[in-house]
Structure formats: C-alpha cells, structure tokens
N, C-alpha and C positions, 0 to 999 in steps of 0.2 A: 243551780249547778252544785254538785258536791264533788268531792275528790281530794286529792293530795297533790301538793307541789313540792318537788325536791330541787334544791339549789345547790350546785357544786361550784365552789369558788376556785378560780385559776388565776395565775399571773405569769405573764411572759412578754418578751419583746418580739417573739417569733410568731407573728400574726399568721403567716402562711402555714406554719407548722401546726398551730392549734386548730386552725380551720380544717386542715387535712385530717387531723386526729379526730375532730368532732364528726366529720363525715364518715370516717371509717367506723367509729364507735356506733354511730346512728345506723349504719348498715347492719352491724352485728345485732342491734337491738330490734330490728324490724320483726314484728310478729310476737313480741313478748306480751303475754296475756296481761291485760289491764293497763298497759302503757298507751296513753292517748296521743303522745307526741312529745317533742322536745325542741328547744331553741338554744342557740349560742348567742349570748348577749355580750356586747363590749361596752365597758364603762366610758362615758363621755368625759368626766373630769379626770379619770386616770386611765389612759389608753392601754396600759399594761394589764388592766383588770378585766377578767372575763367571768361569766357565769353560764353554766349549763343549767337551764330550767327545764325540768321534765314534769309532765302532767300525768297523773295516775287516776284510774277510776276509783280506787279505794286503797286505804293504807294496807289492807291485807294483801292486795296484789303486789304492792311495792315490797313489802316484807318477804313475801314468798320468793320473789325474784332475787332480792338481796341475799337471802339464805341459800339460794340455789347454786348449782355447780357452774353455771355460765356467767355469773355476775362479774367476777374478776377478769375473765377473758374478754367479755364484751366491752368493758370500760378501760381495758389496758392502754389503748392508744392515748387516752387523755391523762393518764396518771402522771407522766413527767411534768405536766403543766400545773398540777395542783398547787394551790397557794399554801405553802408549808409555814408561812409566818402566822397563820391563824391556828388557834388551839383546836378548833373544830372546823375544817374547811367545807362544811356542808350544813344545810338546814332542811328540815322536813316540816311542812306546814299543811294543816287541814284547811280547806276552803270553808269559811263560815258565812260568807255572804258574797253575792255577785249581782251585777246588773247586766 
C-alpha cells in the first residue's frame, strides 16, 4: 500500500462537541478526490487529546485539496478544537511499508 496519512491534533474537554464537528467536517469532505477515509482517534493516556487521521491516495491529491478553495470551509467545524499548544498541530506522513 502506498499513500499519505495526515494527522491533525486537537485538545478539548468537549467530547460531544468534537465528535459532532468531526462528523460535520467528514460530511463536507465526502467525495474529495484522493481522500480514502478518515478517523477520529481519542488518546487513552490523555482523554483531552484527539487526532483526526486522514488517508490519501497520494501526496499530490492532498496538496491539491489543501490549496483548493474548499479546504478551509470543509475543515472549519474542527478548527476550534485544534491543539494550539503545539508549534505545528499537524503531521504529514508518506506510507513506506505496510503488512
């Protein structure tokens, strides 16, 4: 498997709020070319910590969407939950091996 994974880090005590925001954003993202899917993950050791993990077919697909006019609108519901304590609240990783 090849592809790219994007991780967006969030922090909140408002579990219902971030879950609702995640579902709204996911509805907006439906059908984005190259987006294979996404997940909302909650930290076990820090229940305030959340990560949205999205899977992309290729880095070019992700970059095209990120530069596009819909990017900010589609992700707006999650923006209030972004972890602002981090210097960079996201990570972009290329899949280099999988089983």
